[in-house]
N, CA and C of each residue as an Amber inpcrd file, in Angstrom:
protein
   702
   0.8170000  -1.0770000  -0.1530000  -0.4720000   0.0230000  -0.0990000
   0.8890000   1.3320000  -0.1600000   2.1200000   1.0890000   0.6140000
   2.3960000   2.8940000   1.0930000   3.9540000   2.1780000   0.0410000
   4.3410000   2.9330000  -0.6920000   6.0200000   2.8340000  -1.3430000
   6.1950000   4.6770000  -1.6660000   7.4870000   4.3600000  -2.5400000
   7.6990000   5.7900000  -2.6870000   6.8000000   5.9640000  -4.3620000
   7.1330000   5.3560000  -4.8600000   6.0950000   5.5690000  -5.9800000
   4.5560000   6.1960000  -5.6380000   3.8400000   5.2280000  -4.6880000
   2.6160000   5.7710000  -4.0810000   2.4130000   6.9840000  -3.3470000
   3.8830000   7.5010000  -2.7820000   3.7800000   8.4070000  -2.0800000
   3.7060000   9.9670000  -2.8780000   4.5750000   9.0930000  -3.9350000
   4.9080000  10.6490000  -5.1890000   3.2890000  10.8100000  -5.8970000
   2.6470000   9.7350000  -6.3060000   1.2640000  10.0810000  -7.0120000
   0.1950000  10.5710000  -6.1740000   0.3620000  10.5930000  -4.2500000
  -0.3240000  11.0990000  -3.4550000  -0.0350000  12.4580000  -3.6620000
   1.1760000  13.2710000  -3.4430000   1.7860000  14.7210000  -3.9850000
   0.9930000  15.3240000  -5.1500000   1.0820000  14.7090000  -6.1330000
   0.4140000  14.8580000  -7.5090000  -0.9300000  14.8830000  -7.4850000
  -1.7500000  14.2920000  -6.7660000  -2.9040000  13.8850000  -6.8470000
  -3.5180000  15.0840000  -5.9300000  -2.9260000  15.6320000  -5.2160000
  -2.8490000  17.0790000  -4.0600000  -2.5330000  18.2730000  -5.2630000
  -1.8960000  17.7870000  -5.6550000  -1.9040000  19.0700000  -6.8680000
  -2.9500000  19.5320000  -7.9770000  -3.2650000  18.0910000  -8.4240000
  -4.3660000  18.1490000  -9.5510000  -5.5430000  18.7190000  -8.7260000
  -5.4450000  18.5830000  -7.6220000  -7.1380000  18.8480000  -6.8760000
  -6.9480000  20.4630000  -6.3200000  -5.8930000  21.1030000  -7.1100000
  -5.4090000  22.8280000  -6.6450000  -4.6220000  22.7550000  -5.6650000
  -4.5960000  22.1180000  -4.7050000  -4.1650000  22.3320000  -3.2950000
  -2.2660000  22.7650000  -3.7580000  -2.0400000  23.4770000  -2.6170000
  -0.6040000  24.3410000  -2.3120000   0.4640000  23.4590000  -1.3260000
   1.3790000  23.2980000  -1.4580000   2.4020000  23.2450000  -0.3270000
   2.6280000  24.2540000   0.7110000   2.0350000  24.1130000   1.5520000
   2.2700000  25.7060000   2.4680000   3.3060000  25.2730000   3.5350000
   3.5050000  26.8630000   4.5730000   4.4800000  26.3230000   5.7560000
   3.4930000  26.4770000   6.6720000   4.2740000  26.0520000   7.8020000
   2.6690000  26.2200000   9.3770000   2.8230000  27.7610000   9.1060000
   3.8170000  28.5280000   8.5190000   3.8550000  30.2850000   9.5090000
   2.4520000  30.9790000   8.1710000   2.1620000  30.0910000   7.0060000
   1.0240000  30.9170000   6.1610000  -0.5860000  30.0490000   5.8840000
  -0.0120000  28.8990000   6.3620000  -1.4140000  28.1650000   6.1900000
  -2.3420000  29.2220000   6.8490000  -3.7750000  28.6280000   5.5520000
  -5.2860000  29.7880000   5.8890000  -5.7510000  27.8500000   6.0720000
  -6.7130000  28.4370000   6.8470000  -7.6070000  27.4230000   7.3500000
  -8.9720000  27.0190000   6.3230000  -8.3720000  28.1710000   5.6960000
  -9.9840000  27.8830000   4.3680000  -9.4710000  27.8060000   2.9940000
  -8.5280000  27.6540000   2.6470000  -7.7160000  27.6090000   1.6770000
  -7.2010000  26.2910000   1.1330000  -6.7940000  26.1570000   0.0610000
  -6.5860000  24.9790000  -0.2000000  -5.1880000  24.7310000  -0.1970000
  -4.6120000  24.5420000   1.5420000  -3.2750000  24.7290000   1.8070000
  -3.1190000  22.9250000   2.0680000  -1.9690000  22.3440000   2.4600000
  -1.8530000  21.4750000   2.4320000  -0.2730000  21.7560000   3.2730000
   0.0210000  21.3840000   4.5750000   1.4640000  21.1600000   5.6080000
   1.8500000  19.9750000   5.3890000   3.1050000  19.6940000   4.7520000
   3.3080000  18.0340000   4.6770000   4.6890000  17.7030000   5.8810000
   4.2220000  17.1130000   6.9780000   5.3300000  16.9010000   8.1300000
   5.7310000  15.4650000   7.7380000   7.0030000  15.3210000   8.5730000
   7.5830000  13.9840000   8.6750000   8.2680000  13.6490000   9.8990000
   7.8640000  13.0590000  10.8510000   8.3070000  12.9360000  12.1340000
   9.3840000  11.7300000  11.8030000  10.3990000  12.0390000  11.8020000
  11.4990000  11.0330000  11.7070000  11.9610000   9.7950000  12.6240000
  11.1110000   9.1570000  13.1620000  11.3400000   8.1820000  14.5550000
  12.3340000   7.5730000  14.2580000  12.4930000   6.6640000  13.6370000
  13.4030000   5.5070000  12.9160000  14.7990000   5.6670000  11.9900000
  14.2960000   6.3320000  11.2540000  15.5000000   6.5640000   9.7940000
  15.9150000   7.6560000   9.1600000  16.7140000   8.4750000   9.0730000
  16.9960000   9.4370000   8.3040000  17.5010000   9.2460000   6.7890000
  17.8240000   8.2400000   7.0890000  17.8190000   7.4590000   5.2910000
  17.2470000   7.2550000   4.3250000  15.9220000   6.6690000   5.5990000
  14.0740000   6.5300000   4.5050000  13.7860000   8.4400000   4.3230000
  13.9980000   9.1560000   5.3970000  13.8970000   9.8970000   5.1130000
  14.3070000  10.9540000   3.9110000  15.8570000  10.5970000   3.6940000
  16.4820000  11.2620000   3.0300000  15.6220000  10.7160000   1.4610000
  14.9890000   9.4460000   1.6670000  14.6070000   9.0140000   0.2460000
  13.4150000   9.4840000  -0.1480000  12.4260000   9.5040000   0.9250000
  11.3490000  10.4120000   0.8890000  11.5030000  11.9450000   0.4090000
  12.4640000  12.5040000   0.6720000  12.4370000  13.8170000   0.7120000
  13.3560000  14.2370000  -0.9730000  13.6900000  13.3450000  -1.2690000
  14.2360000  13.3640000  -3.0760000  12.8170000  13.0140000  -3.7430000
  12.1550000  12.6200000  -3.3490000  10.0910000  12.7410000  -4.0630000
  10.2050000  14.0180000  -4.2970000   9.8640000  14.3700000  -3.1440000
   9.3640000  15.4470000  -3.0400000  10.1370000  16.8920000  -3.8970000
  11.3830000  16.4330000  -3.4750000  12.3520000  17.4440000  -4.2970000
  12.4730000  17.1760000  -5.9440000  12.3200000  16.7880000  -6.5550000
  11.8850000  15.8060000  -7.7590000  10.3150000  16.7200000  -8.5180000
   9.5580000  17.2560000  -7.2360000   8.4670000  17.4070000  -7.7690000
   8.3460000  18.9150000  -7.5030000   9.0540000  19.5160000  -6.9430000
   9.2110000  21.0150000  -6.5800000   8.7410000  21.0310000  -4.9280000
   8.6290000  20.4090000  -4.3020000   7.8310000  20.6260000  -2.9590000
   8.5610000  20.7160000  -2.1240000   8.1690000  21.6060000  -1.2550000
   9.2920000  21.5750000   0.2360000   8.1450000  20.8910000   1.4690000
   8.8870000  20.2080000   1.9770000   8.3800000  19.5970000   3.9870000
   8.8770000  19.6650000   4.9420000   8.5220000  19.3930000   5.7990000
   8.9840000  19.6280000   7.1030000   9.3050000  18.5920000   7.5050000
  11.0310000  18.1830000   8.1140000  11.4590000  17.3070000   8.9770000
  11.7780000  17.1990000   9.9470000  10.8900000  16.4000000  11.1970000
  11.2090000  16.6790000  12.2350000  12.4560000  15.6590000  13.0580000
  13.1520000  15.6240000  13.8750000  14.1060000  15.1690000  13.8720000
  14.7120000  15.0840000  15.2730000  14.9540000  13.6160000  15.7840000
  14.9530000  13.5180000  16.9780000  16.4800000  13.5580000  17.1980000
  16.4630000  14.6080000  18.7540000  18.2020000  14.6610000  18.9670000
  18.6940000  13.4990000  19.4800000  18.0100000  12.7390000  20.6270000
  18.1850000  12.0560000  21.7010000  17.1580000  10.7890000  20.8460000
  18.1240000   9.6160000  20.8100000  17.2440000   8.6880000  19.6730000
  18.0950000   7.4500000  19.9120000  17.4160000   6.3940000  20.3540000
  18.3190000   4.9810000  20.3370000  18.3780000   4.2570000  19.0940000
  17.9140000   4.7730000  17.8720000  17.5690000   4.4220000  16.6860000
  18.1810000   5.1670000  15.7450000  18.7360000   6.0360000  15.6990000
  19.8500000   7.1230000  14.9730000  20.6020000   7.9520000  15.7900000
  21.6860000   8.5600000  15.1140000  22.5620000   9.5090000  15.5190000
  22.8970000  10.5770000  15.1830000  22.4210000  11.5360000  14.6530000
  22.4760000  12.8240000  14.2170000  23.9700000  13.1270000  14.0890000
  24.8850000  12.8410000  15.0440000  26.3250000  12.8220000  14.8010000
  27.0640000  12.0400000  14.3190000  26.2930000  11.1490000  13.7620000
  26.8590000   9.9110000  12.7150000  27.0720000  11.1100000  11.7400000
  28.3780000  10.7750000  10.6960000  28.8840000  11.7780000   9.7120000
  27.7710000  11.1240000   8.4670000  27.4560000   9.9760000   8.7050000
  26.4290000   9.5050000   7.1440000  25.0420000  10.1900000   7.4200000
  24.6560000  10.4480000   8.8010000  23.4300000  10.6400000   9.3610000
  23.4470000  12.0680000   8.8410000  24.4020000  12.9120000   9.6980000
  24.5310000  14.3190000   9.4610000  24.1830000  14.5410000   8.0940000
  25.0090000  14.1840000   7.4440000  25.1120000  14.2190000   5.8090000
  23.7290000  14.2890000   5.1680000  23.1290000  13.4130000   5.6020000
  21.8380000  13.2470000   5.2910000  20.8640000  14.2640000   5.3750000
  21.0330000  14.6290000   6.2120000  20.1320000  16.1830000   7.3410000
  20.2290000  16.9010000   6.5010000  21.5570000  17.3640000   6.1420000
  21.8500000  18.4250000   5.6220000  21.7500000  18.6510000   4.3020000
  21.6680000  17.2690000   3.8020000  21.1070000  16.8720000   2.2100000
  20.0080000  17.6920000   2.0940000  18.8160000  17.3710000   3.0530000
  17.3810000  17.1580000   3.0330000  17.4140000  19.0940000   3.1620000
  18.0590000  19.8730000   3.9420000  18.0120000  20.9030000   4.0460000
  18.4790000  21.8490000   2.9550000  19.2160000  21.4990000   2.3320000
  19.9920000  21.7850000   1.1760000  19.0930000  21.8340000  -0.3070000
  18.1140000  20.6420000   0.2320000  16.7570000  20.5000000  -1.2260000
  15.9220000  21.8760000  -0.8320000  16.2400000  22.3640000  -0.0440000
  15.0890000  23.4840000   0.4650000  13.7850000  22.7490000   1.5660000
  13.7210000  21.9150000   2.0480000  13.3580000  21.3320000   2.6690000
  13.2460000  21.9640000   4.3120000  12.6790000  22.0860000   5.3540000
  12.9730000  22.3870000   6.8150000  12.9330000  20.9990000   7.5850000
  14.2620000  21.4860000   8.6430000  14.1050000  20.5600000   9.5000000
  13.8390000  21.6250000  10.8740000  13.2250000  20.4730000  11.4790000
  12.7300000  20.7460000  12.7290000  12.8530000  19.6140000  14.0910000
  12.3810000  20.1020000  15.3520000  12.8900000  19.0280000  15.9190000
  11.6840000  18.5000000  16.4960000  11.7280000  17.1390000  16.6420000
  10.8430000  15.7240000  17.1550000  11.4450000  15.9320000  18.6970000
  10.7850000  16.3500000  19.5310000  10.8710000  16.0950000  20.8610000
  10.0770000  15.1470000  21.7390000  10.9120000  14.0430000  22.1670000
  10.5390000  13.3090000  23.0690000  10.2770000  13.3200000  24.8880000
   9.2520000  13.9560000  24.7790000   9.1710000  14.2340000  26.3870000
   9.1790000  13.4490000  27.4160000   9.1040000  11.6130000  26.9370000
   9.2210000  10.7110000  28.2300000  10.4860000  10.6170000  28.1110000
  11.9300000  11.7000000  27.9050000  12.7750000  11.3140000  28.5170000
  13.1410000  12.0800000  29.4800000  12.0570000  13.0890000  30.2670000
  12.3880000  14.0020000  31.1590000  11.2440000  13.6960000  32.3040000
  11.4960000  13.6700000  33.3960000  10.3100000  13.6410000  34.4530000
   9.2320000  14.8280000  34.1240000   8.0660000  14.3090000  34.7740000
   7.1890000  15.5600000  34.6530000   7.3470000  16.6220000  35.3770000
   8.2930000  16.8670000  36.8510000   8.8660000  18.1840000  37.0660000
   9.9700000  19.0200000  36.2570000  10.3320000  18.1110000  35.3160000
  11.2140000  18.8460000  34.5670000  10.7360000  19.9370000  33.6990000
  12.2490000  21.1440000  33.8890000  11.6200000  22.2990000  32.7380000
  11.3280000  21.8700000  31.5070000  10.4820000  21.2470000  30.7170000
  10.2540000  21.0050000  29.5850000  10.9680000  22.2550000  28.4700000
  10.6330000  23.2450000  28.6430000  11.0400000  24.5070000  27.6910000
  12.4520000  24.6020000  27.7560000  13.2430000  24.0840000  28.9220000
  14.2180000  24.4840000  28.9870000  15.3480000  23.3420000  28.2660000
  14.9500000  22.1020000  28.5070000  15.2110000  21.2970000  27.5450000
  14.8580000  21.2100000  25.8180000  13.4410000  21.6400000  26.0490000
  13.6400000  21.5100000  24.3430000  14.2470000  22.6210000  23.6230000
  14.6350000  24.0370000  24.3480000  15.5390000  24.8160000  24.2040000
  17.0550000  24.0710000  23.8260000  17.0380000  23.4920000  24.8420000
  18.2410000  22.6800000  24.6940000  18.7500000  22.3790000  23.1660000
  17.6670000  21.2400000  23.2140000  17.5840000  20.1060000  21.9010000
  17.5120000  21.3360000  20.5140000  16.7970000  22.3680000  20.9600000
  16.5710000  23.1610000  19.5300000  18.0780000  23.5060000  19.2880000
  18.6160000  23.7410000  20.1530000  19.9360000  24.5290000  19.9750000
  21.1080000  23.7430000  19.3120000  21.1040000  22.7130000  19.8360000
  21.7790000  21.3180000  19.2380000  21.5550000  21.0500000  17.6830000
  20.6080000  20.8530000  17.2210000  19.7430000  20.6130000  16.1490000
  20.0280000  22.2890000  15.1040000  20.0740000  23.1150000  15.9780000
  20.7150000  24.6730000  14.7930000  21.5980000  24.4380000  14.9490000
  22.9470000  23.7500000  15.8900000  24.0790000  23.9890000  15.5850000
  24.5400000  22.8280000  14.5480000  24.2180000  21.7790000  14.3240000
  24.0190000  20.9890000  13.0940000  23.7400000  21.4740000  12.3570000
  22.6450000  22.0920000  11.8570000  22.2910000  22.6820000  10.5210000
  22.4470000  24.4240000   9.9420000  22.9140000  24.8580000  10.9100000
  22.9800000  26.0830000  11.0530000  21.6440000  26.6970000  10.3360000
  20.9800000  26.1790000  11.1820000  19.4950000  26.8290000  10.1790000
  18.4860000  26.9130000  11.5100000  17.2320000  27.6030000  11.6330000
  16.8770000  27.9100000  12.9440000  15.4630000  27.0600000  13.2410000
  15.1950000  26.3960000  14.3520000  14.1770000  25.8030000  14.6870000
  13.1850000  26.6030000  14.7720000  12.0360000  26.2020000  14.4150000
  10.8060000  27.5330000  14.1140000   9.5980000  26.9690000  14.7340000
   9.4510000  25.2160000  14.9770000   8.6430000  24.8130000  14.8690000
   9.1040000  23.1430000  16.0350000   8.0600000  22.5910000  16.3990000
   8.2110000  21.7590000  17.3470000   7.2540000  20.3500000  17.4290000
   7.6780000  19.2330000  17.0400000   6.5440000  18.3730000  17.1960000
   6.8350000  17.3620000  18.5070000   5.6120000  16.9120000  18.4180000
   6.2460000  15.8670000  19.9120000   5.9870000  14.3690000  19.6910000
   6.9720000  13.6410000  19.9430000   7.1630000  12.2310000  19.8730000
   6.3470000  11.6190000  20.7020000   5.0700000  10.5800000  20.3180000
   4.0100000  10.2810000  21.0940000   3.5800000  11.1630000  21.9420000
   2.6280000  12.1870000  21.3790000   2.6740000  13.0180000  22.6330000
   1.4430000  12.7170000  23.5120000   1.6030000  13.4070000  24.6770000
   0.7460000  12.7980000  25.5970000  -0.6930000  13.8320000  24.9400000
  -1.9960000  13.3780000  26.1240000  -3.1540000  14.2170000  25.8010000
  -2.9760000  15.7360000  25.6920000  -2.5450000  15.4480000  26.8570000
  -2.6170000  17.2740000  27.3880000  -2.0220000  18.2820000  26.5400000
  -1.0280000  17.4570000  25.8030000  -0.2040000  18.5950000  24.5080000
  -1.0630000  19.1900000  23.5200000  -2.0560000  18.1240000  22.5970000
  -3.1490000  18.0460000  21.8600000  -4.1190000  19.4550000  22.3250000
  -4.1530000  20.0810000  21.2130000  -4.9510000  20.9760000  20.8460000
  -4.5420000  22.0500000  22.2680000  -3.2660000  22.4280000  22.7080000
  -2.6960000  22.9360000  23.4490000  -2.0610000  23.9790000  23.0450000
  -2.5790000  25.3070000  23.0370000  -1.9320000  26.7690000  22.6560000
  -0.8830000  26.9640000  22.7440000  -0.0730000  26.6240000  24.1640000
   1.4360000  27.3920000  24.7690000   2.2010000  27.1910000  23.4530000
   3.2390000  27.9470000  23.8810000   4.1610000  27.7330000  23.1320000
   5.1450000  26.9340000  23.6920000   6.2050000  26.0400000  23.0910000
   7.1750000  25.2730000  24.0630000   8.3950000  25.9690000  23.4090000
   9.1440000  26.2130000  24.4080000  10.4480000  27.2250000  24.4480000
  10.7860000  28.4540000  23.2940000   9.7440000  29.1010000  23.5670000
   9.2190000  29.9020000  22.4650000   8.6690000  29.6550000  21.2930000
   8.8340000  28.5370000  20.6780000   8.3470000  27.6770000  19.7960000
   7.1050000  27.5050000  19.2910000   6.4120000  27.6550000  18.4020000
   5.3230000  26.6990000  18.0030000   5.4830000  25.5670000  17.8840000
   4.2460000  24.4220000  18.0540000   4.3580000  23.1820000  18.1040000
   3.2910000  22.6620000  17.0100000   3.3240000  21.6740000  16.5190000
   2.3120000  21.0030000  15.7790000   0.8000000  20.8620000  16.0770000
   0.6550000  20.6640000  17.1690000  -0.3260000  20.4910000  17.9250000
  -0.9480000  21.3300000  18.8710000  -0.8560000  22.9940000  18.3810000
  -1.6900000  23.7570000  18.4910000  -2.9150000  23.7150000  17.6630000
  -4.1920000  24.5570000  18.1850000  -5.3000000  24.5630000  17.5860000
  -5.3300000  24.6960000  16.1220000  -4.1510000  25.6620000  16.0610000
  -4.2320000  26.1760000  14.5680000  -3.7840000  25.4750000  13.4790000
  -3.5230000  24.0210000  14.0240000  -2.7780000  22.8990000  12.9400000
  -3.5230000  21.5640000  13.6060000  -3.8400000  21.8870000  14.5240000
  -4.4060000  20.1720000  14.4290000  -5.9690000  20.4210000  15.0060000
  -6.6600000  21.1920000  15.1170000  -8.2030000  20.9200000  15.0290000
  -8.7210000  22.3990000  14.1060000  -8.1000000  23.1850000  14.2460000
  -9.1820000  24.6070000  12.8120000  -8.4720000  23.7210000  11.6700000
  -7.6930000  23.4020000  11.1920000  -7.4610000  22.6770000   9.8240000
  -7.5220000  20.7330000  10.3850000  -7.4200000  20.4340000   8.7470000
  -7.8860000  18.7540000   8.8560000  -6.2500000  18.3120000   9.3490000
  -6.4490000  17.0590000   9.6720000  -5.1610000  16.3390000  10.5790000
  -5.6810000  14.6740000  10.0190000  -4.3130000  14.6320000   9.4090000
  -4.2150000  13.0840000   8.8900000  -2.9390000  12.3070000   8.9270000
  -2.5980000  11.1220000   9.8660000  -1.5560000  10.5330000   9.6210000
  -1.9030000   9.1500000   9.4460000  -0.7430000   9.1010000   8.9640000
  -0.1920000   7.3010000   8.6910000   0.2130000   6.9070000   9.9710000
   0.0050000   7.3670000  11.2280000   0.8850000   6.5620000  11.8770000
   0.2270000   4.6950000  12.0100000   0.8760000   3.9240000  12.8160000
   1.3860000   2.5860000  12.7770000   1.2050000   2.1510000  11.3240000
   1.5010000   2.6410000  10.3860000   1.7790000   1.8880000   8.9670000
   0.4130000   2.1210000   8.3430000  -0.5820000   2.5600000   8.5220000
  -2.4660000   2.6110000   7.7830000  -2.7330000   4.1190000   8.1940000
  -3.9800000   4.3870000   7.4150000  -4.5170000   5.5350000   7.4740000
  -5.6250000   4.9440000   8.3450000  -5.5270000   5.1490000   9.6150000
  -6.1180000   4.7200000  10.9440000  -7.2610000   5.6030000  10.7930000
  -7.4780000   7.2930000  10.1740000  -8.7810000   7.7130000   9.9280000
  -9.3780000   7.6620000   8.6710000  -8.8550000   6.9830000   7.9400000
  -8.8770000   7.0670000   6.5990000  -8.3270000   7.3900000   5.4840000
  -7.9030000   7.7170000   4.6720000  -7.4060000   8.2700000   3.1640000
  -7.1870000   9.6110000   3.2880000  -6.2480000  10.4000000   2.8990000
  -6.2860000  11.8180000   2.9970000  -6.9180000  12.1840000   2.0440000
  -6.9520000  11.9210000   0.9710000  -7.6370000  11.9660000  -0.0070000
  -9.0280000  12.1520000  -0.0760000  -9.6510000  11.1730000   0.8900000
 -11.1520000  11.0300000   0.7250000 -11.2340000  12.4840000   2.6190000
 -10.5160000  12.7670000   3.4520000 -10.3830000  13.9020000   4.0250000
 -11.5680000  14.3460000   4.0520000 -12.4260000  15.1010000   5.3580000
 -13.1000000  15.9330000   4.8240000 -12.7210000  17.1580000   4.4940000
 -11.5080000  17.5520000   4.9570000 -10.8920000  18.7670000   4.6970000
 -10.6950000  18.8740000   3.0400000 -10.0720000  18.0950000   2.5810000
 -10.0750000  17.4470000   1.0460000 -11.4410000  17.6380000   0.3990000
 -12.5200000  16.8640000   1.1080000 -13.5220000  17.3340000   0.0830000
 -14.1480000  18.4470000   0.1930000 -13.8910000  19.3580000   1.2220000
 -14.5140000  20.3620000   1.7290000 -13.8130000  21.7040000   1.1530000
 -12.3840000  21.3600000   0.6900000 -11.0860000  22.3890000  -0.0470000
 -10.7090000  23.1350000   0.7330000 -10.8100000  22.7750000   1.9870000
  -9.8630000  23.4410000   3.1090000  -8.3570000  23.1570000   3.3620000
  -7.9080000  23.0040000   4.5500000  -6.6180000  23.1950000   4.3290000
  -6.4320000  21.9570000   5.2210000  -5.2650000  21.5060000   5.2720000
  -4.8610000  19.5070000   5.8760000  -3.2160000  20.0840000   6.4230000
  -3.5640000  19.4610000   7.4410000  -1.6480000  18.8570000   7.7330000
  -1.7830000  17.6280000   7.6680000  -0.5650000  17.0700000   7.0460000
  -0.4980000  15.6300000   6.6680000   0.9250000  15.1730000   7.4650000
   0.6850000  14.3440000   7.9920000   1.5380000  13.9050000   9.1300000
   2.1950000  12.3330000   7.8700000   3.3110000  12.1440000   7.8850000
   3.6330000  10.5130000   7.4750000   5.0190000  10.4200000   8.0350000
   5.2190000   9.4390000   8.2340000   6.4910000   8.4620000   8.6810000
   7.0500000   7.8940000   7.6030000   8.5790000   8.6410000   7.0540000
   9.4850000   8.0750000   6.5200000   9.6110000   6.2820000   5.9200000
   9.6080000   5.7130000   7.2260000   9.7990000   4.2350000   6.9050000
   8.8120000   3.4490000   6.6680000   7.4730000   3.7030000   6.4940000
   6.1230000   3.1060000   5.8940000   6.3020000   3.2810000   4.5070000
   7.0940000   4.5400000   3.9030000   6.8930000   4.4860000   2.0460000
   8.6090000   4.2270000   1.8800000   9.1810000   3.7840000   2.5270000
  11.0520000   4.0910000   1.6740000  11.0340000   2.6640000   1.8260000
  10.1010000   1.8640000   2.2450000  10.6010000   0.2900000   2.3750000
   9.1520000  -0.6150000   2.3810000   9.7200000  -1.6890000   1.3640000
   8.3850000  -2.9950000   0.9070000   8.0910000  -3.7220000   1.8740000
   7.0060000  -4.4000000   1.8370000   6.7370000  -5.2780000   2.6660000
   5.6690000  -4.7800000   3.3990000   5.1030000  -5.6860000   4.3980000
   4.5730000  -5.3770000   5.4590000   4.9600000  -4.4390000   6.5670000
   4.0340000  -3.9890000   7.5890000   4.5500000  -2.9640000   8.4050000
   5.6480000  -3.9840000   9.4870000   5.5770000  -4.7530000   9.7970000
   6.8260000  -6.0430000  10.5600000   7.4140000  -6.1250000   9.5560000
   7.6110000  -6.4870000   8.2410000   8.9630000  -6.7290000   7.3850000
   9.8480000  -5.2710000   7.4470000   8.9860000  -4.3480000   7.2240000
   9.4370000  -3.0680000   7.3250000  10.9280000  -2.4860000   8.5790000
  10.0010000  -3.0040000  10.1370000  10.6190000  -2.8040000  10.7830000
  12.1560000  -3.8570000  11.1300000  11.7790000  -5.0530000  10.5900000
  12.0810000  -5.8700000  10.5080000  13.6370000  -5.6920000   9.8160000
  13.3180000  -5.2930000   8.9790000  14.4870000  -5.1550000   7.6230000
  15.1080000  -3.5970000   8.0900000  14.5680000  -3.0000000   8.8730000
  15.3730000  -1.7230000   9.6230000  16.0790000  -2.4470000  10.6350000
  15.6740000  -3.4280000  11.5420000  16.7320000  -3.5300000  12.8760000
  17.9350000  -4.4210000  12.3410000  17.6000000  -5.3630000  11.1450000
  18.6700000  -5.9620000  10.6370000  19.7480000  -4.6860000   9.6490000
  19.2140000  -3.7340000   9.2400000  20.1440000  -2.7450000   8.5360000
  21.1320000  -2.2610000  10.1350000  19.8610000  -1.8350000  11.1100000
  20.8640000  -1.4750000  12.3080000  21.5410000  -2.2940000  12.9580000
  21.8120000  -3.6500000  12.8320000  22.8570000  -4.4280000  13.4580000
  23.7110000  -4.7180000  12.1970000  23.6960000  -4.7990000  11.4070000
  24.8480000  -5.1380000  10.1980000  25.5530000  -3.6840000  10.6460000
  24.9870000  -2.6480000  10.7100000  25.9680000  -1.2000000  10.5850000
  26.2740000  -1.3910000  12.2290000  26.1940000  -1.6060000  12.6710000
  26.7920000  -1.7390000  14.2880000  27.6710000  -2.8970000  14.1780000
  27.6560000  -3.8850000  13.5500000  28.6430000  -4.9980000  13.6840000
  29.6870000  -3.9890000  12.6760000  29.3910000  -3.8890000  11.3750000
  30.6480000  -2.8760000  10.6470000  31.4220000  -1.8000000  11.5510000
  30.6920000  -1.6370000  12.6080000  31.5940000  -0.1810000  12.9410000
  32.3960000  -0.7830000  14.0680000  32.0400000  -2.1810000  14.7250000
  32.3630000  -2.7950000  15.6050000  34.1940000  -3.1090000  14.6880000
  33.7690000  -3.8180000  13.7310000  34.9880000  -4.2420000  12.7720000
  35.9520000  -3.2750000  12.5970000  35.3490000  -1.9420000  12.5990000
  35.7350000  -1.1800000  12.1490000  36.5700000  -0.3630000  13.1310000
  36.1700000  -0.4950000  14.0270000  37.2140000   0.1650000  15.5450000
  37.2070000  -0.6920000  16.8590000  37.6550000  -2.0200000  16.3010000
  37.8740000  -2.9350000  17.4850000  38.3690000  -4.1240000  16.6640000
  39.7580000  -4.4240000  16.6140000  40.3370000  -5.1590000  16.0890000
  40.1130000  -6.9050000  16.0180000  39.8690000  -6.7820000  17.4550000
  39.4700000  -8.2900000  17.8760000  38.2310000  -8.8260000  17.3230000
  37.3490000  -7.9100000  17.0730000  35.9490000  -8.4870000  16.5220000
  36.4420000  -8.8490000  15.2570000  37.2370000  -8.2670000  13.9800000
  37.2630000  -8.5390000  12.7010000  36.0430000  -9.3220000  12.1130000
  35.0110000  -8.2750000  12.0120000  33.7810000  -8.7860000  11.3040000
  33.7860000  -8.5360000  10.3210000  33.6910000  -9.7370000   9.0870000
  33.6970000  -9.8610000   7.7690000  32.2680000 -10.1470000   7.5370000
  31.7480000  -8.9220000   6.4250000  30.6440000  -9.4800000   5.8040000
  30.5260000 -10.4150000   4.8480000  29.5800000 -11.1560000   4.5840000
  29.9710000 -12.2990000   3.2620000  29.2560000 -11.2860000   2.4060000
């Protein structure tokens, strides 16, 4: 169901319906505006593949990157190079913030600002908006800023306009082209996760493939940095 080809067709379908790909700053709820958001939960390499599809169509999207993650390291030269290449295509690099890493008594504004600064230093680009990783209900439709920045679950982006997501590798609330906002020719925030589009097979097969990729990369790194390991790929 999900593939890079299908993703490209989806983007073209929106264009054929007269939709404009907009930024969060200028989205108008009453117009045919769509903001493309990617939460990069698992793989920057997969995100880069999706970014290339958008770039080929002259479409700009938002890529929300985790600064603290066990699945990828933004300081890995290969990963940082992909992030910078996504930015150089004209896409926006923003912060994907995991509040579960901090206790309920922590100053989340402080830590969000800290993570923003890390990402800004890496990209030499300002972080203007934050998305939350697995957001708590209290965050949804909360208009408060975080670290002085907008977030993707503010009412103006979440409930005042249409919202659609491919969470868990499926359109749990219906296909975006059939969304009430699209039928009514009004604005939509479309959230997708690159892993579902950049890999083939079932959801489980895509996750298994990612697991194998990361395992092989780890073994190669051990081989490169530890002579006794002497890992040799077949």
